C-alpha positions in Angstrom: 71.5 -27.1 18.0 67.8 -27.5 17.8 65.8 -30.6 17.0 62.6 -30.8 15.1 59.7 -30.2 17.4 55.9 -30.2 17.3 53.7 -27.9 15.3 53.0 -25.3 18.0 55.2 -23.4 20.3 56.3 -25.0 23.6 56.2 -21.6 25.3 54.3 -18.4 24.3 54.6 -15.1 26.1 52.3 -12.3 25.1 52.4 -8.7 26.3 54.1 -9.4 29.6 54.3 -6.2 31.6 55.4 -5.8 35.2 55.8 -2.6 37.3 57.4 -2.1 40.7 56.0 1.3 41.7 57.2 3.8 39.1 59.7 1.4 37.6 58.6 -0.7 34.6 60.7 -3.9 34.8 59.0 -5.6 31.8 57.2 -3.6 29.1 55.0 -5.5 26.7 57.3 -8.5 26.1 56.2 -11.2 23.6 58.0 -14.1 22.0 57.6 -17.8 21.3 59.9 -20.8 21.9 59.5 -24.0 19.8 60.1 -27.6 21.1 63.7 -28.6 20.8 65.0 -25.0 20.7 67.6 -23.2 22.8 66.8 -19.5 23.2 69.3 -17.2 24.9 68.0 -14.3 26.9 70.5 -11.3 26.8 70.4 -7.9 28.4 72.2 -5.4 30.6 71.7 -5.5 34.4 68.2 -4.3 35.1 67.0 -5.0 31.6 64.3 -7.3 33.0 65.6 -10.8 32.4 65.3 -12.0 36.0 61.9 -10.4 36.4 60.6 -12.1 33.3 61.9 -15.5 34.4 60.3 -15.0 37.8 57.0 -14.3 36.2 57.3 -17.5 34.0 58.1 -19.6 37.1 55.3 -18.1 39.2 57.3 -16.1 41.7 55.9 -12.8 40.4 52.5 -12.0 38.9 52.5 -9.9 35.7 50.4 -6.7 35.6 49.4 -7.6 32.1 50.0 -10.3 29.5 49.7 -14.1 29.4 51.8 -17.2 29.2 51.0 -20.5 27.5 52.9 -23.8 27.9 52.3 -26.3 25.1 49.1 -24.5 24.3 47.7 -24.4 27.8 47.4 -21.1 29.7 49.7 -21.0 32.8 48.0 -19.7 36.0 49.9 -16.6 37.2 51.8 -16.6 40.5 51.7 -20.3 41.1 55.2 -22.0 41.1 53.5 -25.4 41.6 51.4 -24.9 38.5 54.6 -24.0 36.6 56.3 -27.2 37.8 53.2 -29.3 36.9 53.2 -27.7 33.4 56.8 -28.9 33.0 58.8 -25.7 33.7 62.0 -26.2 35.6 64.7 -23.7 36.7 68.4 -24.0 37.7 69.5 -20.9 39.5 73.1 -19.6 39.3 73.3 -20.1 43.1 72.3 -23.7 43.7 69.5 -24.6 46.2 70.7 -27.9 47.5 70.8 -29.3 51.1 74.5 -30.1 51.6 73.9 -32.5 54.5 71.6 -34.7 52.4 72.4 -37.2 49.7 72.0 -36.6 46.0 69.0 -38.9 45.9 67.3 -37.1 48.8 67.9 -33.7 47.2 66.4 -34.8 43.9 63.2 -36.4 45.3 62.6 -33.8 48.0 59.0 -32.6 47.7 58.0 -35.3 45.1 57.3 -38.3 47.2 53.7 -39.2 48.1 52.5 -41.4 50.9 54.4 -42.3 54.1 57.5 -43.9 52.6 60.0 -43.1 49.9 60.7 -46.0 47.6 64.5 -45.4 47.4 65.1 -48.3 45.0 62.6 -47.0 42.5 63.9 -43.4 42.8 67.5 -44.6 42.4 66.5 -46.5 39.2 64.8 -43.5 37.7 67.7 -41.2 38.6 70.1 -43.7 37.0 68.0 -43.8 33.8 67.9 -40.0 33.6 71.7 -39.8 34.3 72.4 -42.3 31.5 69.9 -40.6 29.0 71.3 -37.1 29.5 74.9 -37.8 30.4 74.6 -36.5 33.9 76.9 -38.9 35.8 76.5 -38.6 39.6 76.4 -41.0 42.5 72.9 -41.0 44.1 74.2 -42.0 47.5 76.9 -39.3 47.6 76.5 -36.4 50.1 76.1 -33.1 48.3 78.7 -31.4 50.5 81.3 -33.8 49.0 80.5 -32.9 45.4 82.3 -30.6 43.0 80.6 -27.5 41.6 80.0 -29.2 38.3 78.4 -32.3 40.0 76.1 -30.1 42.0 74.9 -28.5 38.9 74.1 -31.9 37.5 72.1 -32.6 40.6 70.1 -29.4 40.0 69.4 -30.4 36.4 68.4 -33.9 37.5 66.0 -32.4 40.0 64.2 -30.6 37.2 64.2 -33.7 34.9 62.9 -35.9 37.7 59.9 -33.6 37.9 59.3 -34.1 34.2 60.6 -30.7 33.1 60.0 -30.0 29.4 61.1 -26.3 29.6 64.4 -25.7 31.5 65.6 -22.3 32.5 69.3 -22.0 33.1 70.5 -18.8 34.8 74.2 -18.1 34.1 74.9 -21.9 34.1 78.7 -21.7 33.4 79.5 -18.9 35.9 81.3 -21.3 38.3 82.3 -24.2 36.0 85.7 -25.1 34.6 86.0 -25.2 30.7 85.7 -29.0 30.8 82.6 -28.9 33.0 81.1 -26.3 30.6 81.7 -28.5 27.7 80.0 -31.4 29.5 77.0 -29.2 30.2 76.7 -28.2 26.5 76.8 -31.9 25.6 73.9 -32.5 28.0 72.0 -29.6 26.4 72.4 -31.2 23.0 70.8 -34.4 24.3 68.0 -32.5 25.9 67.0 -30.6 22.7 67.3 -33.7 20.7 64.5 -35.1 22.8 62.4 -32.0 22.3 63.1 -30.2 25.5 63.2 -26.4 25.5 66.1 -24.5 27.0 66.0 -20.9 28.1 69.6 -19.8 28.6 70.6 -16.6 30.5 74.2 -15.7 30.1 76.6 -12.7 29.9 79.1 -14.8 27.9 78.4 -14.0 24.2 80.8 -16.7 23.0 78.7 -19.4 24.8 75.5 -17.8 23.6 76.6 -18.0 20.0 77.8 -21.6 20.4 74.8 -23.0 22.3 71.7 -21.1 21.2 69.4 -21.2 18.2 67.9 -17.8 18.7 68.7 -14.8 21.0 66.1 -12.5 22.6 67.6 -9.2 23.7 66.0 -7.0 26.4 67.0 -3.4 26.9 65.4 -1.1 29.5 62.6 -3.7 30.2 61.6 -3.8 26.5 62.4 -6.2 23.7 65.3 -4.7 21.7 65.1 -7.5 19.2 65.3 -11.3 18.5 67.9 -12.8 16.2 68.7 -16.2 14.8 72.3 -17.1 15.8 73.2 -17.9 12.2 72.1 -14.5 11.1 73.9 -12.3 13.7 77.2 -11.6 15.4 78.6 -10.9 18.8 79.1 -7.3 17.8 75.5 -6.9 16.6 74.1 -8.5 19.8 76.3 -6.2 21.9 74.9 -3.2 20.1 71.3 -4.4 20.7 72.1 -4.9 24.4 73.6 -1.6 25.2 72.3 0.6 22.3 75.7 1.3 20.8 78.8 -0.5 19.5 81.2 -1.6 22.2 84.9 -2.4 21.4 87.0 -4.3 23.9 90.3 -2.6 24.6 93.6 -3.9 23.2 96.2 -5.2 25.6 99.7 -4.1 24.5 102.8 -5.9 25.7 104.6 -4.3 28.7 107.9 -4.5 30.5 107.0 -4.8 34.2 108.7 -2.8 36.9 109.9 -3.8 40.4 108.0 -6.1 42.8 105.7 -4.0 44.9 103.9 -6.6 46.9 105.1 -10.1 47.7 103.9 -13.2 49.6 106.3 -15.8 50.6 105.1 -19.1 52.0 101.9 -17.6 53.3 99.3 -19.9 54.8 96.0 -18.8 56.3 92.6 -20.1 57.2 89.1 -18.6 57.1 86.4 -21.0 58.0 86.7 -24.2 56.0 88.9 -22.4 53.3 92.6 -22.2 53.5 95.8 -21.0 51.8 98.7 -23.4 51.7 102.2 -22.0 51.5 101.4 -19.4 48.7 104.2 -17.5 46.9 103.0 -14.5 44.9 104.7 -11.4 43.5 102.9 -8.4 42.1 105.0 -6.1 39.9 104.5 -2.5 38.9 102.9 -2.0 35.5 101.7 -5.6 35.3 98.4 -7.5 35.7 98.7 -10.8 37.5 95.7 -13.0 37.0 94.4 -15.8 39.2 91.9 -18.2 37.9 90.1 -21.0 39.7 86.7 -22.5 40.6 85.0 -20.7 43.4 85.8 -22.0 46.9 89.5 -23.0 46.3 91.0 -20.2 48.4 90.8 -17.1 46.2 88.7 -15.3 48.8 91.1 -16.1 51.6 94.0 -14.8 49.5 92.1 -11.6 48.8 91.3 -11.2 52.5 95.0 -11.7 53.4 96.2 -9.1 50.9 93.6 -6.6 52.1 94.4 -7.1 55.8 91.1 -8.8 56.8 92.7 -12.2 57.6 96.1 -12.6 59.3 98.5 -15.2 57.9 99.3 -18.2 60.2 102.7 -18.6 58.5 104.8 -16.9 55.9 105.7 -13.2 55.2 104.2 -10.2 53.5 106.6 -7.7 51.9 105.8 -4.2 50.5 108.6 -2.8 48.3 111.0 -5.4 49.8 110.1 -4.5 53.4 108.5 -7.2 55.5 105.4 -5.9 57.3 103.8 -7.0 60.5 100.3 -6.2 61.9 98.9 -6.0 58.3 95.4 -4.4 58.6 92.9 -2.9 56.2 94.1 0.6 57.3 97.7 -0.4 56.6 96.8 -1.7 53.2 95.0 1.5 52.3 97.9 3.6 53.6 100.3 1.5 51.4 98.3 2.5 48.3 96.5 -0.8 47.9 92.9 -0.3 46.6 90.5 -3.2 46.5 87.4 -4.2 44.5 85.8 -6.7 46.9 84.1 -9.9 45.8 81.1 -9.3 48.1 79.7 -5.9 47.3 76.9 -6.4 49.8 79.1 -7.4 52.7 82.6 -6.0 53.0 82.1 -3.7 49.9 79.3 -1.4 51.0 76.8 -0.4 53.6 73.3 -0.4 52.2 71.7 2.1 54.5 74.4 4.7 53.8 74.1 7.1 50.9 75.9 6.7 47.6 78.1 9.7 48.5 79.0 8.2 51.9 79.8 4.8 50.3 81.8 6.5 47.5 84.3 8.0 50.1 84.0 5.3 52.8 87.6 4.1 52.3 89.0 7.6 51.8 87.1 9.8 54.2 90.3 10.9 55.9 91.6 12.2 52.5 92.0 16.0 52.6 89.8 16.1 49.4 86.9 14.8 51.4 87.6 16.0 55.0 88.0 19.3 56.7 89.4 19.4 60.2 88.4 15.7 60.6 84.8 16.3 59.5 83.5 14.8 56.3 83.0 17.4 53.5 79.6 16.2 52.3 79.5 18.6 49.3 82.8 17.1 48.1 81.5 13.6 48.7 78.4 14.3 46.7 80.4 15.8 43.8 82.7 12.8 43.8 79.7 10.4 43.8 78.0 12.3 40.9 81.2 12.0 38.9 81.4 8.3 39.4 77.7 7.9 38.5 78.3 9.8 35.2 81.6 8.2 34.3 80.6 4.6 35.1 77.0 5.0 33.9 75.6 4.0 37.3 71.8 4.0 37.3 71.1 5.8 40.5 68.4 8.2 41.9 71.0 10.6 43.3 74.1 10.9 45.6 72.0 11.1 48.8 69.9 8.0 48.1 70.6 4.9 50.1 72.8 2.5 48.3 70.5 -0.4 48.9 68.2 1.0 46.2 70.7 0.1 43.5 70.7 -3.1 41.5 73.7 -5.3 42.1 75.5 -4.4 38.9 75.1 -0.6 39.6 76.4 -1.2 43.1 79.5 -2.9 41.6 80.1 0.0 39.3 80.0 2.5 42.2 82.6 0.4 44.1 84.9 0.2 41.0 84.6 4.0 40.5 85.6 4.8 44.0 88.6 2.4 43.8 90.0 3.2 40.4 89.5 7.0 40.6 92.2 7.6 43.2 95.1 6.4 41.0 96.2 3.7 43.5 99.7 2.1 43.3 98.2 -1.4 43.8 94.8 -2.8 42.9 93.2 -6.0 44.2 90.4 -6.6 41.7 88.4 -9.6 43.0 85.7 -10.5 40.5 85.6 -6.9 39.2 83.1 -7.6 36.4 80.8 -10.1 38.0 77.2 -9.2 37.2 78.2 -6.4 34.8 76.9 -6.1 31.2 79.4 -6.1 28.3 79.5 -2.3 28.0 80.5 -1.9 31.7 82.9 -4.8 31.4 84.7 -3.1 28.5 84.9 0.1 30.5 86.3 -1.6 33.6 88.9 -3.5 31.5 90.0 -0.2 29.9 90.4 1.5 33.3 92.4 -1.5 34.7 94.7 -1.3 31.6 95.1 2.5 32.1 96.2 1.8 35.7 98.6 -0.8 34.4 100.0 1.7 31.9 100.7 4.3 34.7 102.6 1.7 36.7 100.0 0.1 39.1 100.6 -3.4 40.3 97.3 -5.3 39.7 96.0 -8.6 40.9 93.0 -9.8 39.0 91.0 -12.7 40.6 88.3 -13.9 38.4 86.2 -17.1 37.8 85.9 -15.9 34.2 88.7 -17.7 32.5 88.3 -15.6 29.3 88.7 -12.4 31.3 91.9 -13.7 33.0 93.4 -14.8 29.7 92.5 -11.6 28.0 93.9 -9.2 30.6 96.7 -10.9 32.5 100.4 -10.7 31.8 101.0 -13.7 34.0 98.5 -16.3 35.1 98.3 -18.4 38.2 95.7 -21.1 38.9 94.4 -21.7 42.4 93.1 -25.2 43.4 92.7 -26.6 46.8 94.3 -23.6 48.5 97.5 -24.0 46.5 98.8 -21.6 43.8 100.4 -22.7 40.6 103.6 -21.2 39.2 103.0 -18.2 37.0 102.6 -18.8 33.2 103.1 -16.0 30.7 100.1 -14.8 28.7 99.2 -17.4 26.0 101.6 -20.1 27.3 98.7 -22.3 28.5 95.5 -23.0 26.6 92.0 -23.4 28.0 92.3 -27.2 28.3 95.5 -27.0 30.4 94.2 -24.2 32.6 90.8 -26.0 33.0 92.6 -29.2 34.1 94.6 -27.2 36.7 91.4 -25.5 37.9 89.7 -28.9 38.4 92.7 -30.3 40.2 93.4 -32.9 37.6 96.9 -31.3 37.0 98.7 -30.3 40.2 98.3 -26.5 40.6 101.3 -26.5 42.9 
């Protein structure tokens, strides 16, 4: 995908080392990136990718090493110097002011003098939009834009500031397949004009399709660098995790009876809503729900787990309609949940790993004696989860807030899946996990399916939904499509439904 560039590297990192107390986040990392090249940065959670990019953009100061941009040393710890040198970054979570227009967001912080020349700014934005295929209305309010349009605004912000090196952090995490394809077309235009793209992603298929070279970090050190044409997904996975990883097979099954059912359920949480949703979860079956973030999936998960009460419709467990559905009732009914927000409803940061591990089962006789928590049993349970799920943790008595996000997610999944629940609500179960942990979580979900659990998988990763689900729904605008059997709809059809082009209802 690269274009011919200049004689010297656009970006040169030499011996970058960064410590946080006793933890070495980056250890002697060196590599070059040439003009017109796309380089993917791969690694497990905690491998040092984010720290390295933060050093490049001036948010952190390296303890050792140097950075050159187009042959000029980059002053450490100065984001403004990075911007002036032509380094731009588009974060996974966008940093836009929703109450302002596209134009105002793009030019914010760039205007000099007392007045903004809106006409000149609009002309330049229009020229950049045409050059790079980033169609967006400069007068539109950001709050009214789709996720894909917001990402275009973020990229235009960087290009407006004359970025020549663009860092993209998980750029397709919240995009439909069509929006991802449009992004890749934009990247081709960028590299054809000599721009440099640093691409951070967990999706190996995209990395192989978009990148020229891949730099792999493991444990803060460089595990290797490979040209895409000379490597494979399997080889990159082995570099990332230090071993070969095989994704589990998904055998065909005959589902059992309906365990949990929604009929005509409507609900609201803030600005998000469900609209007359019908859903059936059967024993021994994985039902997948795909959709772009913000289309009602979180409200559906909260209704099923008892956190939000329906305003209309009925919930049935094993054919029996229930009233007063609460989180305690859901747990008592055998419904376990992997929450979307591991920091909010998922865990309590100041509690220990052991306490968090049993927080939803502390009344279980295995962890309680005469109503008092058996701390020894809780510690042993937490230690088992840490070992089985390869959670990088200082010990069962350490506060959970000391864990990286991916390791926190692994602990939550361990506590949920260990108890052999009859129903599982898996909301973004592999978000932020490396491929080795993803394979493990998929295997455990399939084991639960084999023993007869009814599983709802909500994921923004369409590949994950298509790989695991026996039936697939699409959620768009708070409405749920009819179920499609595995393989009945392709990526294009599902993507159109996710984008609301085809009616999800």
